[in-house]
KELUMZA-28815 format. One record per residue: x, z, y of N, C-alpha, C in turn; residue in three letters; chain. Coordinates in steps of 0.2 Angstrom, whole numbers. Each point is the difference from the previous one (the first is absolute). Example, Ala and Ser with C-alpha at 12.3 -4.5 7.8 and 13.67 -1.06 7.14 Angstrom:
% residues 2
66, 39, -28, -4, 0, 6, 4, 0, 6, ALA, A $
-2, -4, 5, 4, 1, 6, -4, 3, 5, SER, A $
***
This chain:
% residues 295
62, -17, -74, 2, 2, 6, -5, -1, 5, UNK, A $
1, 4, 6, -5, -1, 6, 1, -7, 3, UNK, A $
-4, -3, 2, 0, -7, 4, -1, 1, 7, UNK, A $
4, -4, 4, -2, -1, 7, -6, -4, 1, UNK, A $
-4, 3, 5, -7, -3, 1, 1, -6, 4, UNK, A $
-4, -5, 0, 0, -5, 5, -5, 2, 6, UNK, A $
2, -2, 6, -4, 1, 6, -6, -4, -1, UNK, A $
-6, 3, 3, -6, -4, 0, 1, -6, 5, UNK, A $
-4, -5, -1, 0, -6, 4, -2, 1, 7, UNK, A $
-5, 4, 1, -2, 2, 7, -3, 7, 0, UNK, A $
-1, 3, 6, -3, 6, 1, -7, 0, -2, UNK, A $
-3, 5, -4, -7, 0, -2, -3, 6, 3, UNK, A $
-7, -1, 0, -4, 6, 2, 2, 6, -5, UNK, A $
-1, 6, 2, 1, 6, -5, -5, -1, -5, UNK, A $
3, 0, -7, -5, 0, -5, 1, 6, -5, UNK, A $
6, 4, 2, 1, 6, -4, 4, -1, -6, UNK, A $
3, -6, -1, 3, -1, -6, 8, 2, 0, UNK, A $
3, -2, 6, 7, 1, 0, 2, 1, 8, UNK, A $
6, 3, 1, 4, 0, 6, 6, -3, -1, UNK, A $
2, -4, 5, 6, -4, 0, 5, 3, 5, UNK, A $
6, 1, -1, 6, 2, 4, 6, -4, -1, UNK, A $
1, -5, 4, 5, -5, -2, -2, -3, -6, UNK, A $
5, 0, -5, -1, -3, -7, -3, 5, -5, UNK, A $
-1, 6, 3, -3, 5, -5, -7, 1, 0, UNK, A $
-3, 0, -6, -8, 0, 0, -2, 6, -4, UNK, A $
-4, 4, 4, -2, 7, -3, -8, -1, -1, UNK, A $
-2, 0, -7, -6, 0, -2, -4, 6, 3, UNK, A $
-6, -1, 1, -5, 6, 2, -4, 1, -6, UNK, A $
0, 5, -3, -5, 2, -6, -6, 3, 3, UNK, A $
-5, -3, -2, -7, 3, 1, -2, 6, -4, UNK, A $
2, 6, 3, -2, 6, -4, -7, 1, -1, UNK, A $
-1, 2, -7, -7, 1, -2, -5, -6, 2, UNK, A $
4, -6, 0, -4, -7, 0, -4, 1, 7, UNK, A $
4, 2, 6, -3, 0, 6, 4, -5, 5, UNK, A $
-4, -3, 4, 3, -4, 6, 0, 4, 6, UNK, A $
-5, 4, 1, -1, 4, 6, -2, 7, -2, UNK, A $
2, 5, 4, -2, 7, -2, -7, 1, -2, UNK, A $
-4, -3, 3, -7, 1, -1, -3, -3, -6, UNK, A $
4, -4, -3, -3, -3, -6, -1, 5, -6, UNK, A $
-5, -2, -4, -2, 4, -6, 6, -2, -5, UNK, A $
3, 4, -3, 5, -1, -5, -2, -4, -6, UNK, A $
4, -4, -3, 0, -2, -7, -7, -5, 0, UNK, A $
0, -5, 4, -6, -4, 0, 2, -7, -3, UNK, A $
-5, -3, -4, 2, -7, -2, 1, -5, 5, UNK, A $
-4, 1, 6, 1, -5, 5, 7, 0, 3, UNK, A $
3, 6, 1, 6, 0, 3, 6, -2, -5, UNK, A $
-2, 2, -6, 5, -3, -5, 0, -7, -1, UNK, A $
-5, -3, 1, 0, -8, 0, 3, -2, 6, UNK, A $
0, 3, 6, 3, -2, 6, 8, 1, -1, UNK, A $
2, 5, -3, 7, 1, -2, 3, -5, -4, UNK, A $
-4, -2, -5, 2, -4, -5, 1, -7, 4, UNK, A $
-5, -2, 4, 0, -6, 3, 6, -1, 5, UNK, A $
1, 6, 3, 5, 0, 6, 7, 1, -3, UNK, A $
1, 1, -6, 7, 1, -3, 2, 7, 2, UNK, A $
-4, 4, 1, 2, 7, 2, 2, 4, -5, UNK, A $
4, 6, 1, 1, 5, -4, -5, 6, 1, UNK, A $
-3, 3, -5, -5, 4, 1, 0, 5, -6, UNK, A $
-4, 6, 1, 1, 6, -5, -6, 3, -2, UNK, A $
-1, 1, -6, -6, 5, -2, 3, 5, -4, UNK, A $
-4, 5, -1, 2, 6, -4, -4, 0, -7, UNK, A $
3, 2, -5, -3, 0, -6, -1, 7, -4, UNK, A $
-6, 2, -2, -1, 6, -4, -3, -2, -6, UNK, A $
2, 4, -5, -3, -1, -7, -7, 3, -1, UNK, A $
-4, -5, -3, -7, 3, 0, -1, 1, -8, UNK, A $
-6, 2, -2, -2, 3, -6, -1, -5, -6, UNK, A $
2, -7, 1, -1, -5, -5, 7, -4, -1, UNK, A $
5, 4, 2, 7, -3, -2, 2, -5, 5, UNK, A $
-4, 0, 6, 1, -5, 5, 3, 3, 7, UNK, A $
0, -4, 5, 2, 2, 7, -6, -2, 5, UNK, A $
-1, 5, 4, -4, -1, 6, 4, 0, 6, UNK, A $
-2, -4, 5, 4, 0, 7, -2, 6, 4, UNK, A $
3, 5, -1, -1, 6, 5, 7, 4, 0, UNK, A $
0, 4, 5, 6, 4, 1, -1, 7, -3, UNK, A $
-5, 3, 1, -1, 7, -2, -2, 1, -7, UNK, A $
2, 6, -3, -3, 1, -7, -7, 2, -1, UNK, A $
-3, 1, 6, -7, 1, 0, -4, -5, 4, UNK, A $
-6, -1, -1, -4, -5, 3, -3, 1, 7, UNK, A $
0, 7, 1, -4, 2, 6, 2, -2, 7, UNK, A $
6, -1, 2, 2, -1, 6, 0, -8, 1, UNK, A $
1, -4, -4, 1, -8, 0, -7, -3, -1, UNK, A $
-4, 3, -4, -6, -4, -3, -6, 4, 1, UNK, A $
-5, -3, -2, -7, 3, 0, -1, 5, -6, UNK, A $
4, 0, -4, 0, 4, -6, 3, 7, 1, UNK, A $
1, 4, -6, 3, 6, 0, 3, 1, -7, UNK, A $
5, 5, 0, 3, 2, -7, 6, -4, -1, UNK, A $
4, 1, -5, 6, -2, -2, 0, -8, -2, UNK, A $
4, -4, 3, 1, -7, -2, 1, -1, -7, UNK, A $
4, 5, -3, 2, -1, -7, -6, 1, -5, UNK, A $
-5, 3, 3, -6, 1, -5, -5, -5, 2, UNK, A $
1, -5, 4, -5, -5, 2, 1, -6, -5, UNK, A $
-6, -3, -2, 0, -6, -4, -1, -6, 5, UNK, A $
1, -6, -3, -1, -6, 4, -7, -1, 3, UNK, A $
-5, 2, -4, -7, -1, 3, -1, 5, 6, UNK, A $
3, 6, -1, -1, 4, 6, 4, -2, 6, UNK, A $
6, -2, -1, 4, -3, 5, -3, -6, 4, UNK, A $
-3, -4, -4, -3, -6, 3, -7, 1, 4, UNK, A $
-2, 6, -1, -6, 2, 3, 2, 3, 7, UNK, A $
6, 1, 2, 2, 4, 5, 2, -5, 6, UNK, A $
0, 2, 6, 3, -4, 6, 5, 5, 4, UNK, A $
4, -4, 4, 5, 3, 3, -2, 4, 7, UNK, A $
3, 5, 2, -1, 3, 6, 5, -3, 6, UNK, A $
-3, 0, 6, 5, -2, 5, 4, 6, 2, UNK, A $
5, 0, 5, 5, 5, 1, -4, 6, 3, UNK, A $
-6, -2, 4, -4, 7, 2, -4, 3, -5, UNK, A $
0, -2, -6, -4, 3, -5, -7, -4, -2, UNK, A $
-1, -5, 5, -7, -4, -1, 0, -4, -7, UNK, A $
-5, 1, -4, -1, -4, -6, -1, -8, 2, UNK, A $
3, -4, -2, 0, -7, 1, -4, -4, -6, UNK, A $
0, -7, 1, -3, -4, -5, 6, -3, -4, UNK, A $
6, 2, 1, 6, -3, -3, 0, 3, -7, UNK, A $
0, -4, -5, 1, 3, -7, 7, 2, -1, UNK, A $
0, 5, -5, 7, 2, -3, 2, -5, -4, UNK, A $
7, -2, 1, 3, -5, -5, 3, 3, -5, UNK, A $
0, -3, -6, 4, 2, -6, 6, -5, 0, UNK, A $
5, 2, -5, 5, -5, 0, -2, -7, -3, UNK, A $
-5, 0, -4, -3, -6, -3, -2, -5, 6, UNK, A $
-2, 3, 6, -2, -4, 5, 6, -3, 4, UNK, A $
5, 4, 1, 6, -2, 3, 3, -6, -4, UNK, A $
0, 1, -6, 3, -6, -4, -4, -6, 0, UNK, A $
-6, 1, 0, -5, -6, 1, 1, -4, 7, UNK, A $
1, 4, 5, 1, -3, 7, 7, -3, 0, UNK, A $
5, 3, -3, 7, -2, 1, 0, -7, -4, UNK, A $
-4, -1, -5, 0, -6, -4, -2, -6, 5, UNK, A $
-3, 1, 5, -3, -6, 4, 6, -2, 5, UNK, A $
-2, -5, 4, 5, -3, 5, 3, 5, 4, UNK, A $
7, 0, 1, 4, 4, 4, 6, -4, 2, UNK, A $
3, 3, 6, 6, -3, 3, 6, 2, -5, UNK, A $
5, -4, 0, 6, 2, -4, 2, 7, 1, UNK, A $
1, 2, 6, 3, 7, 1, -4, 5, 0, UNK, A $
-7, -1, -2, -4, 6, 0, 2, 5, -6, UNK, A $
0, 7, 2, 2, 5, -5, -4, 6, 1, UNK, A $
-3, 3, -5, -4, 6, 0, 4, 5, -3, UNK, A $
1, 5, 3, 4, 7, -3, -6, 4, -3, UNK, A $
1, 1, -6, -4, 5, -4, 4, 7, 0, UNK, A $
-2, 5, 5, 3, 6, 0, -3, 5, -4, UNK, A $
3, 1, -5, -2, 4, -6, 0, 8, 2, UNK, A $
-5, 3, 0, -1, 7, 2, -1, 5, -6, UNK, A $
2, -3, -6, 0, 4, -6, 7, 2, -3, UNK, A $
1, 5, -3, 6, 2, -4, 0, -3, -7, UNK, A $
5, 0, -3, 2, -3, -6, -5, 2, -6, UNK, A $
-2, 7, 1, -5, 2, -5, -6, -3, -1, UNK, A $
-2, -4, 6, -7, -3, 0, 1, -7, -3, UNK, A $
6, -3, -1, 1, -6, -2, 1, -1, -8, UNK, A $
-6, 0, -3, -1, 0, -7, 1, -7, -3, UNK, A $
1, -1, -6, 0, -7, -3, -6, -4, 2, UNK, A $
-6, 3, 0, -6, -4, 1, 0, -2, 8, UNK, A $
2, 5, 4, 1, -2, 7, 5, -6, 1, UNK, A $
5, 1, -3, 6, -6, 0, -3, -6, -2, UNK, A $
-4, 0, -6, -2, -7, -3, -5, -3, 5, UNK, A $
-5, 4, 3, -5, -3, 4, 3, -2, 7, UNK, A $
5, 4, 2, 3, -3, 7, 4, -6, -2, UNK, A $
3, -1, -5, 4, -6, -2, -4, -6, -1, UNK, A $
-6, 1, -3, -5, -5, -1, -3, -3, 6, UNK, A $
-1, 5, 5, -3, -3, 6, 5, -3, 5, UNK, A $
6, 3, 1, 5, -2, 5, 4, -5, -2, UNK, A $
2, 0, -7, 4, -5, -3, -1, -8, 3, UNK, A $
-6, -2, 0, -1, -7, 2, 2, -1, 7, UNK, A $
0, 5, 4, 1, 0, 7, 6, 4, 3, UNK, A $
4, 1, -4, 6, 5, 1, 4, -2, 6, UNK, A $
0, -6, 1, 4, -3, 6, -3, 2, 6, UNK, A $
-6, 2, 1, -3, 2, 6, 1, 7, 2, UNK, A $
3, 4, -5, 0, 8, 1, 7, 3, 0, UNK, A $
0, 5, 2, 6, 5, -1, -3, 7, -1, UNK, A $
2, 3, -5, -2, 7, -2, 5, 5, 2, UNK, A $
-2, 5, 4, 4, 5, 2, -2, 7, -1, UNK, A $
4, 5, 1, -2, 7, 0, 6, 4, 0, UNK, A $
-2, 7, 1, 6, 5, 0, 1, 2, -7, UNK, A $
-3, -1, -5, 1, 2, -7, 3, -6, -3, UNK, A $
7, -1, -1, 2, -7, -2, -2, -1, -8, UNK, A $
0, 6, -3, -2, -1, -7, -7, -3, -1, UNK, A $
-5, 2, 4, -6, -3, 0, 0, -7, 2, UNK, A $
3, -2, 5, 1, -7, 2, 3, -4, -5, UNK, A $
6, 2, -3, 4, -3, -5, -5, -2, -6, UNK, A $
-4, 5, -2, -4, -1, -6, -5, -6, 1, UNK, A $
-3, -1, 6, -4, -5, 1, 3, -7, 1, UNK, A $
6, 1, 4, 3, -6, 2, 3, -3, -6, UNK, A $
3, 3, -5, 4, -2, -5, -5, -4, -5, UNK, A $
-7, 2, 0, -5, -3, -4, -3, -6, 3, UNK, A $
2, -2, 6, -3, -5, 4, 6, -5, 3, UNK, A $
2, -5, -4, 5, -4, 2, -1, -4, 7, UNK, A $
5, 0, 4, -1, -4, 6, -2, 5, 6, UNK, A $
-2, 6, -1, -2, 5, 4, 6, 3, 4, UNK, A $
1, 0, 6, 5, 3, 4, -2, 8, 0, UNK, A $
5, 4, 1, -1, 7, 1, 4, 3, 5, UNK, A $
-3, 5, 3, 3, 4, 6, 0, 7, -1, UNK, A $
4, 4, 4, 1, 7, -1, 0, 3, 7, UNK, A $
-3, 6, 0, 0, 4, 6, 4, 7, -2, UNK, A $
6, 0, 3, 4, 7, -2, -1, 6, 5, UNK, A $
-5, -1, 4, -1, 5, 6, -4, 6, -3, UNK, A $
1, 6, 2, -4, 5, -1, -1, 4, 7, UNK, A $
-4, 5, 0, -2, 3, 6, 7, 4, 3, UNK, A $
5, 1, -4, 5, 4, 3, 7, -5, 1, UNK, A $
-1, -6, -1, 5, -5, 0, 4, 0, 7, UNK, A $
-4, 0, 5, 4, -1, 7, 3, 7, 2, UNK, A $
-2, 5, -3, 3, 7, 2, 7, 0, -4, UNK, A $
0, -3, -6, 6, 0, -4, 6, -5, 2, UNK, A $
-2, -4, 5, 5, -5, 2, 3, 2, 6, UNK, A $
6, 4, 0, 4, 2, 5, 7, -3, 2, UNK, A $
1, -4, -5, 7, -4, 1, 0, -7, -4, UNK, A $
5, -3, 1, 1, -7, -3, 1, 1, -7, UNK, A $
3, 6, -2, 1, 1, -8, -7, 2, -3, UNK, A $
-5, 3, 3, -7, 1, -2, -3, -7, -1, UNK, A $
1, -4, 5, -3, -7, -1, 3, -4, -5, UNK, A $
6, 0, -1, 3, -3, -6, -3, 3, -6, UNK, A $
-1, 6, -1, -3, 3, -6, -7, -3, -1, UNK, A $
-4, 0, 5, -7, -2, 0, 0, -7, -2, UNK, A $
4, -5, 3, 0, -7, -2, 2, 0, -8, UNK, A $
5, 3, -2, 2, -1, -7, -5, 3, -5, UNK, A $
-3, 6, 2, -5, 2, -4, -6, -5, 0, UNK, A $
-2, -3, 5, -6, -4, 0, 2, -6, -4, UNK, A $
6, -3, 0, 2, -6, -4, 0, 2, -7, UNK, A $
2, 6, -2, 1, 2, -7, -7, 1, -3, UNK, A $
-4, 3, 4, -7, 2, -2, -4, -6, -2, UNK, A $
1, -5, 4, -5, -6, -1, 5, -6, 0, UNK, A $
4, -2, -5, 4, -5, 0, -3, -7, 0, UNK, A $
-6, -1, -2, -4, -6, 0, -4, -1, 6, UNK, A $
0, 4, 5, -4, 0, 6, 3, -6, 5, UNK, A $
-4, -4, 2, 2, -5, 5, -1, 2, 7, UNK, A $
-5, 4, 1, -1, 3, 7, 0, 7, 0, UNK, A $
3, 3, 5, 0, 8, 1, -4, 1, 6, UNK, A $
-4, 5, -1, -5, 2, 5, 3, 6, 4, UNK, A $
1, 0, 6, 3, 6, 4, -5, 2, 6, UNK, A $
-1, 6, 0, -4, 3, 6, 4, -2, 6, UNK, A $
-3, -3, 5, 5, -2, 5, 4, 5, 4, UNK, A $
-3, 6, 1, 5, 5, 3, 7, 1, -4, UNK, A $
-1, -1, -6, 7, 1, -4, 5, -6, 2, UNK, A $
-3, -6, 1, 4, -6, 3, 3, 3, 7, UNK, A $
-4, 2, 4, 2, 2, 7, 5, 6, -1, UNK, A $
-1, 5, -4, 5, 5, -1, 7, -2, -2, UNK, A $
0, -5, -5, 6, -3, -2, 4, -3, 5, UNK, A $
-4, -4, 4, 3, -3, 6, 3, 5, 5, UNK, A $
-3, 5, 1, 2, 5, 5, 7, 4, -3, UNK, A $
1, -1, -6, 6, 3, -3, 5, -5, -1, UNK, A $
-1, -6, 2, 5, -5, 0, 0, -4, -7, UNK, A $
-5, 1, -4, 0, -2, -7, -5, -6, 0, UNK, A $
3, -6, -3, -4, -6, -1, -4, 0, -7, UNK, A $
-5, 4, 0, -4, 1, -7, -3, -7, -2, UNK, A $
-2, -4, 5, -3, -6, -2, 6, -5, -3, UNK, A $
5, 0, 3, 6, -4, -2, 2, 2, -7, UNK, A $
0, 7, -2, 2, 2, -6, -5, -2, -6, UNK, A $
-6, 0, 2, -5, -3, -5, 1, -7, 0, UNK, A $
1, -3, 5, 0, -8, 0, 7, -2, -4, UNK, A $
5, 4, 0, 6, -1, -4, -2, 0, -7, UNK, A $
-5, 4, -2, -2, 0, -7, -6, -5, -1, UNK, A $
-1, -5, 4, -5, -5, -1, -7, 3, 0, UNK, A $
-1, 5, 4, -7, 3, 0, -3, -1, 7, UNK, A $
-6, -2, 0, -4, -1, 6, -2, 7, 3, UNK, A $
-1, 1, 6, -2, 6, 3, -7, -1, 4, UNK, A $
-5, 4, -2, -6, 1, 3, 0, 7, 4, UNK, A $
-1, 0, 7, 0, 6, 4, -8, 2, 1, UNK, A $
-2, 6, -2, -7, 1, 1, -1, 7, 4, UNK, A $
-6, 1, 3, -5, -5, 2, 0, 1, 7, UNK, A $
1, -5, 4, 0, 0, 7, -6, -3, 4, UNK, A $
-3, 4, 4, -6, -3, 4, 2, 1, 8, UNK, A $
-4, -4, 4, 2, -1, 7, -2, 7, 3, UNK, A $
-4, 5, -3, -1, 6, 3, 5, 5, -1, UNK, A $
5, -1, -4, 5, 4, -1, 5, 1, 6, UNK, A $
2, 6, 0, 5, 2, 6, 6, -5, 0, UNK, A $
1, -3, 6, 5, -5, 1, 0, -5, -5, UNK, A $
-6, -3, -1, -1, -5, -5, 4, -6, 2, UNK, A $
0, -3, 6, 3, -6, 2, 8, 1, -2, UNK, A $
3, 5, 2, 7, 1, -1, 2, 1, -7, UNK, A $
-4, 3, -4, 1, 1, -7, -1, -7, -4, UNK, A $
-5, -4, 2, -1, -6, -3, 6, -5, 2, UNK, A $
3, 0, 6, 6, -4, 2, 6, 2, -5, UNK, A $
0, 7, 0, 6, 3, -4, 0, -2, -8, UNK, A $
-6, 0, -2, -1, -2, -7, 2, -7, -1, UNK, A $
-3, -4, 4, 2, -7, 0, 7, -1, 1, UNK, A $
4, 3, 4, 7, -1, 1, 4, 2, -5, UNK, A $
-3, 5, -4, 4, 3, -6, -1, -5, -6, UNK, A $
-5, -5, 1, -1, -5, -5, -4, 2, -6, UNK, A $
-4, 5, 1, -5, 1, -6, -3, -7, -2, UNK, A $
-3, 0, -6, -3, -7, -2, -7, 1, 1, UNK, A $
-3, 5, 1, -8, 1, 0, -1, 7, 3, UNK, A $
-6, -1, 4, -2, 6, 3, -7, 1, -1, UNK, A $
-2, 6, -3, -7, 2, -2, -4, 2, 6, UNK, A $
-6, -3, 1, -4, 3, 6, -7, -1, -2, UNK, A $
-4, 4, 4, -8, 0, -1, -2, -6, 5, UNK, A $
4, -2, 5, -2, -5, 5, 5, -5, 1, UNK, A $
1, -5, -5, 5, -5, 1, 0, -4, 6, UNK, A $
-6, -2, 2, -1, -5, 6, 2, 4, 6, UNK, A $
-2, 6, 1, 2, 4, 6, 8, 1, 0, UNK, A $
2, 2, -6, 8, 1, 0, 4, -6, 1, UNK, A $
-3, -6, -2, 4, -6, 2, 0, -1, 7, UNK, A $
-6, 1, 3, -1, -1, 7, 4, 5, 4, UNK, A $
1, 6, -2, 4, 5, 3, 7, -2, 0, UNK, A $
3, -3, -6, 6, -2, 0, 2, -6, 5, UNK, A $
-5, -4, 0, 1, -6, 4, 0, 1, 8, UNK, A $
-4, 5, 1, -1, 2, 7, 6, 4, 2, UNK, A $
2, 5, -4, 6, 5, 2, 7, -5, -1, UNK, A $
0, -5, -4, 6, -3, 0, 1, -5, 6, UNK, A $
-6, -2, 3, 0, -3, 6, 2, 4, 6, UNK, A $
-3, 6, 0, 2, 5, 5, 8, 2, 0, UNK, A $
3, -1, -6, 6, 2, -1, 6, -5, 2, UNK, A $
-3, -7, 1, 4, -5, 1, 3, -1, 6, UNK, A $
***
């Protein structure tokens, strides 16, 4: 069952870890392992910061050519790294020779991380609440027995530090079932989900289908406009998932989004458990300043 959080002892400077509203704590998840919009994604330095701070953070996983995973979003190397070609065709040696690109395309000195590196970093010192979301960008067809065996060998010893998520529950389930102690999450959203939700009945079906599709998922990931659409229809979609003992992550909200302050207050008032953002420090500061202005 969900537990009521305890209030912090005293106000602290914005650290991008969580927002408090009364007794409700909303974690801020560091999307693509970023604390600020300008950060280079998926760097070891920020992963260490997240682990030490007890933060929730997220990386993407793509299968590479040696039955392992690399920390990248795209199925090609070109946009995110100094390399080119399909990720699935790249071996570990090639990937270790590459570096990441900044958001403007500039090649940096930050090396590309493999799942092996994440596991090694997670084995070090970390705060008790630290959690890294492994967002699987592959379909079930890519999750072969060899891939499963290598994943379980790497993540098994540090499974408590991770949650594995994705939109293909079969792919997530295969890896999670082979890795005892690893939490699993599910994203039931598609490009046309919000257009299909025109009534409370539609929302009831959406919730039921999500729960049935991923019965082992402890966290459900929802595109935040869907949460707002449900609220506008008078439907408590967060409460519906909470009644089924699921946590809710609303993604991805940044301060530059239209009406960001009001949206943030609404998501917190609806009692989402986590908000995904590329700028957790700025989003926390926005909430605290807007909350004060509304007092």
